[in-house]
VOPAGU-2260 file (C-alpha; in pm, 1 decimal, decimal comma):
REM VOPAGU-2260
SITE   aa  ch    i         X         Y         Z
SITE  MET   A    0  -11034,0    5675,3   10316,4
SITE  LYS   A    1  -10715,5    5454,5   10304,1
SITE  LEU   A    2  -10642,4    5332,9    9945,6
SITE  ILE   A    3  -10390,1    5069,9    9854,1
SITE  ILE   A    4  -10256,7    5051,8    9498,5
SITE  ALA   A    5  -10235,0    4682,6    9398,3
SITE  SER   A    6   -9919,9    4693,8    9188,9
SITE  ASN   A    7   -9563,7    4642,2    9228,4
SITE  ASN   A    8   -9486,1    4848,6    8906,9
SITE  ALA   A    9   -9317,2    5163,0    9043,9
SITE  HIS   A   10   -9409,2    5349,0    8724,0
SITE  LYS   A   11   -9772,8    5286,3    8758,6
SITE  VAL   A   12   -9771,2    5342,1    9108,5
SITE  ARG   A   13   -9628,1    5684,0    9054,0
SITE  GLU   A   14   -9889,8    5771,6    8787,0
SITE  ILE   A   15  -10185,7    5640,8    9003,9
SITE  LYS   A   16  -10067,2    5864,4    9293,5
SITE  GLN   A   17  -10028,5    6168,1    9088,8
SITE  ILE   A   18  -10363,5    6144,2    8937,3
SITE  LEU   A   19  -10546,8    6044,2    9247,6
SITE  ALA   A   20  -10364,2    6308,0    9470,5
SITE  GLY   A   21  -10628,0    6474,9    9687,1
SITE  LYS   A   22  -10898,2    6238,3    9612,6
SITE  PHE   A   23  -10840,6    5990,7    9896,7
SITE  ASP   A   24  -10711,2    6044,7   10260,9
SITE  GLU   A   25  -10414,9    5828,8   10214,5
SITE  ILE   A   26  -10271,4    5646,1    9920,1
SITE  PHE   A   27  -10014,0    5365,0    9973,6
SITE  SER   A   28   -9830,8    5120,1    9746,2
SITE  LEU   A   29   -9807,7    4760,6    9842,8
SITE  ASN   A   30   -9434,5    4814,9    9946,1
SITE  GLU   A   31   -9527,1    5106,7   10169,1
SITE  VAL   A   32   -9762,7    4886,2   10367,9
SITE  GLY   A   33   -9548,8    4596,5   10369,6
SITE  VAL   A   34   -9742,5    4360,4   10140,8
SITE  PHE   A   35   -9551,1    4152,3    9924,1
SITE  HIS   A   36   -9788,9    3978,0    9680,2
SITE  GLU   A   37   -9787,1    3904,8    9317,9
SITE  THR   A   38  -10127,3    3833,5    9145,9
SITE  ILE   A   39  -10131,3    3580,3    8880,8
SITE  GLU   A   40  -10289,3    3753,6    8591,8
SITE  ASP   A   41  -10461,9    3484,6    8410,3
SITE  GLY   A   42  -10775,3    3651,4    8319,5
SITE  SER   A   43  -10880,7    3670,9    7961,8
SITE  SER   A   44  -10928,0    4062,2    7969,1
SITE  PHE   A   45  -10787,8    4366,9    8127,1
SITE  GLU   A   46  -11103,2    4397,4    8340,8
SITE  GLU   A   47  -11064,8    4055,3    8480,7
SITE  ASN   A   48  -10705,9    4093,1    8565,1
SITE  ALA   A   49  -10760,4    4440,3    8737,5
SITE  LEU   A   50  -11045,0    4306,9    8942,1
SITE  LYS   A   51  -10855,1    4007,0    9057,8
SITE  LYS   A   52  -10558,0    4217,3    9160,1
SITE  ALA   A   53  -10784,4    4456,3    9351,4
SITE  ARG   A   54  -10992,0    4178,8    9522,9
SITE  GLU   A   55  -10681,3    3989,7    9627,3
SITE  ILE   A   56  -10516,6    4305,6    9798,6
SITE  ALA   A   57  -10856,3    4437,0    9942,8
SITE  LYS   A   58  -10900,0    4089,0   10107,2
SITE  ILE   A   59  -10521,0    4082,1   10243,0
SITE  THR   A   60  -10514,3    4432,1   10385,6
SITE  GLY   A   61  -10879,7    4500,5   10477,5
SITE  CYS   A   62  -10844,0    4830,6   10294,7
SITE  ALA   A   63  -10995,6    4965,5    9976,7
SITE  ALA   A   64  -10763,2    4852,0    9678,9
SITE  ILE   A   65  -10720,2    4982,9    9355,7
SITE  ALA   A   66  -10563,2    4796,2    9048,5
SITE  ASP   A   67  -10529,4    4832,3    8665,2
SITE  ASP   A   68  -10449,0    4612,2    8396,4
SITE  SER   A   69  -10337,9    4785,0    8077,0
SITE  GLY   A   70  -10155,0    4729,4    7760,0
SITE  LEU   A   71  -10081,2    4821,7    7405,1
SITE  CYS   A   72  -10323,4    4682,2    7133,0
SITE  VAL   A   73  -10191,6    4710,5    6781,9
SITE  ASN   A   74  -10444,3    4663,0    6495,1
SITE  ALA   A   75  -10224,4    4503,8    6237,9
SITE  LEU   A   76  -10121,6    4242,8    6494,9
SITE  GLY   A   77  -10485,2    4144,9    6567,7
SITE  GLY   A   78  -10478,2    4356,5    6897,0
SITE  ALA   A   79  -10161,7    4192,8    7023,3
SITE  PRO   A   80   -9968,8    4223,8    7251,4
SITE  GLY   A   81  -10289,8    4312,4    7442,0
SITE  ILE   A   82  -10311,5    4164,4    7789,0
SITE  TYR   A   83   -9977,5    4019,3    7738,5
SITE  SER   A   84   -9812,3    4348,9    7685,0
SITE  ALA   A   85   -9578,2    4329,2    7987,6
SITE  ARG   A   86   -9454,0    3974,9    7889,6
SITE  TYR   A   87   -9483,7    3997,3    7517,0
SITE  ALA   A   88   -9127,2    3876,9    7438,5
SITE  GLY   A   89   -9145,2    3589,1    7718,4
SITE  ASP   A   90   -9272,0    3494,2    8039,2
SITE  CYS   A   91   -8942,0    3504,9    8238,9
SITE  SER   A   92   -8835,2    3846,5    8339,8
SITE  GLU   A   93   -8495,5    3831,8    8183,3
SITE  HIS   A   94   -8659,6    3798,3    7833,8
SITE  SER   A   95   -8974,5    4021,0    7898,4
SITE  THR   A   96   -8789,5    4358,5    7936,1
SITE  ASP   A   97   -8922,0    4685,7    7790,4
SITE  GLU   A   98   -8642,1    4666,6    7549,2
SITE  ALA   A   99   -8713,6    4309,2    7432,7
SITE  ASN   A  100   -9099,5    4365,0    7426,6
SITE  ASN   A  101   -9031,8    4681,1    7184,6
SITE  LEU   A  102   -8785,9    4491,3    6967,7
SITE  LEU   A  103   -9035,9    4215,0    6922,4
SITE  LEU   A  104   -9315,9    4470,8    6836,7
SITE  ILE   A  105   -9109,1    4652,2    6574,1
SITE  LYS   A  106   -9005,8    4314,7    6418,7
SITE  ASN   A  107   -9361,5    4207,8    6402,5
SITE  LEU   A  108   -9481,6    4520,0    6242,2
SITE  GLU   A  109   -9198,7    4502,8    5968,3
SITE  GLY   A  110   -9376,5    4554,5    5625,4
SITE  LYS   A  111   -9705,0    4637,1    5772,1
SITE  ALA   A  112   -9857,6    4965,4    5648,9
SITE  ASP   A  113  -10110,8    5005,9    5925,4
SITE  ARG   A  114   -9937,3    5136,5    6229,9
SITE  SER   A  115  -10265,9    5225,6    6422,1
SITE  ALA   A  116  -10256,6    5133,7    6778,2
SITE  TYR   A  117  -10404,4    5203,8    7117,9
SITE  TYR   A  118  -10342,0    5170,5    7489,3
SITE  SER   A  119  -10642,4    5022,4    7690,7
SITE  CYS   A  120  -10676,3    5039,4    8049,9
SITE  ALA   A  121  -10917,3    4880,7    8303,0
SITE  VAL   A  122  -10919,1    5013,6    8663,2
SITE  ALA   A  123  -11095,2    4832,7    8945,4
SITE  LEU   A  124  -11161,6    4961,2    9295,6
SITE  VAL   A  125  -11261,4    4696,4    9552,2
SITE  TYR   A  126  -11393,8    4801,5    9882,7
SITE  PRO   A  127  -11353,8    4551,8   10184,8
SITE  ASP   A  128  -11728,4    4523,2   10188,5
SITE  GLY   A  129  -11710,9    4377,8    9851,1
SITE  ARG   A  130  -11848,2    4682,0    9641,5
SITE  GLU   A  131  -11668,5    4702,6    9314,1
SITE  ILE   A  132  -11622,0    4973,6    9054,3
SITE  VAL   A  133  -11469,2    4937,6    8712,9
SITE  ALA   A  134  -11388,6    5198,2    8456,6
SITE  GLU   A  135  -11190,8    5188,6    8129,2
SITE  GLY   A  136  -10984,5    5435,6    7936,0
SITE  TYR   A  137  -10809,7    5453,0    7596,6
SITE  MET   A  138  -10523,9    5647,7    7433,4
SITE  HIS   A  139  -10523,8    5605,6    7043,1
SITE  GLY   A  140  -10231,2    5666,8    6829,0
SITE  SER   A  141   -9972,4    5482,3    6624,5
SITE  ILE   A  142   -9646,0    5303,0    6633,9
SITE  ILE   A  143   -9323,5    5457,4    6504,6
SITE  ASP   A  144   -9013,4    5282,7    6385,0
SITE  SER   A  145   -8742,1    5458,6    6607,4
SITE  PRO   A  146   -8785,3    5519,9    6980,1
SITE  ARG   A  147   -8785,6    5870,1    7097,4
SITE  GLY   A  148   -8785,6    6010,9    7446,3
SITE  THR   A  149   -8677,3    5908,6    7792,6
SITE  ARG   A  150   -8989,9    5949,5    8008,0
SITE  GLY   A  151   -9250,8    5691,2    8045,0
SITE  PHE   A  152   -9215,1    5310,8    8034,9
SITE  GLY   A  153   -9303,8    5029,2    7837,1
SITE  TYR   A  154   -9385,8    5093,5    7478,2
SITE  ASP   A  155   -9400,9    5471,5    7521,0
SITE  PRO   A  156   -9091,9    5561,2    7309,6
SITE  PHE   A  157   -9262,0    5393,9    7009,1
SITE  PHE   A  158   -9601,5    5520,4    7069,1
SITE  LEU   A  159   -9718,6    5858,2    6904,1
SITE  PRO   A  160  -10052,4    5980,8    7065,1
SITE  GLU   A  161  -10316,4    6088,0    6822,7
SITE  GLY   A  162  -10289,2    6467,5    6763,6
SITE  GLU   A  163   -9931,2    6464,9    6912,6
SITE  LYS   A  164   -9592,2    6513,5    6738,0
SITE  ARG   A  165   -9415,1    6370,9    7039,0
SITE  THR   A  166   -9419,2    6022,1    7164,0
SITE  ALA   A  167   -9567,0    5928,0    7494,8
SITE  ALA   A  168   -9213,8    5920,0    7627,4
SITE  GLU   A  169   -9141,8    6278,6    7530,5
SITE  LEU   A  170   -9450,9    6401,2    7721,2
SITE  SER   A  171   -9422,6    6535,2    8063,9
SITE  ASP   A  172   -9590,2    6333,5    8346,5
SITE  GLU   A  173   -9863,7    6597,5    8363,4
SITE  GLU   A  174   -9916,7    6595,3    7981,9
SITE  LYS   A  175   -9930,6    6219,6    7960,3
SITE  ASN   A  176  -10150,0    6178,1    8256,6
SITE  ALA   A  177  -10400,1    6422,4    8099,3
SITE  ILE   A  178  -10455,9    6209,0    7782,2
SITE  SER   A  179  -10333,7    5852,9    7884,8
SITE  HIS   A  180  -10541,0    5546,2    7901,1
SITE  ARG   A  181  -10463,6    5512,3    8278,4
SITE  GLY   A  182  -10542,8    5893,7    8343,9
SITE  ARG   A  183  -10879,0    5853,5    8154,7
SITE  ALA   A  184  -10971,9    5524,5    8307,7
SITE  LEU   A  185  -10889,9    5680,3    8663,4
SITE  MET   A  186  -11105,3    5988,1    8580,3
SITE  ALA   A  187  -11389,9    5772,1    8472,9
SITE  LEU   A  188  -11367,4    5573,1    8798,5
SITE  LEU   A  189  -11373,0    5901,5    9003,7
SITE  ASN   A  190  -11693,8    5992,1    8825,9
SITE  LYS   A  191  -11849,3    5665,7    8922,5
SITE  ILE   A  192  -11764,7    5706,3    9293,3
C-alpha cells in the first residue's frame, strides 16, 4: 500500500519514515508526490488537527494518508503551549521559530518550581474509502533552563525525558524514536491496523 505523509515538516517526515520503514509498500512525503498543500490547523485538539490533515491529503491524492499533530504540554502553564506549540511565539513564521518558541517557554516558566511536562501526539491514518484509525502517544519529562544537544527539533533541547539524563536533542534518532510521543503513537496505530 502507498502511504502519503501529510506534513511539510521535514523533521516529522524523517521520523515517521524511520518508524514506519517496512510497514508499508511505499511511503512518500507531500513534496515527493508533488502535492503542495498546507492544512489550516483550527481544531481544538491534537486528534482533530491530525484527522483534518490526513483527510485532506487522502482526498487530494486518492491514497492512504497519515498525519500527526503533536506538541509540548507544560503542567505549570496549564498545558500550554499544547496545540499551539509550533506557533507559540506568534502566528507568522518569522516570530514562531524554534528559538523564539523556546525563549518564550523559558521566560514563562521563570519562578515556577514545577517543571513537569509531556509531549503529546495524535496520529491519524485515513484511507481513500473513508476508514479512519487514530492513536495517541506521550513522552513525559521535565523542562530544563539551558538547552543541550543539537539533534531533534522544536523544544527537544529543553526537554529531559523521564528516566533520562540527556535531553531529547542529545538522543540518537533510534533512541528518541523508541521512547518519543510520535514513536509511541505510531506503534499504537500499527497495533490497530
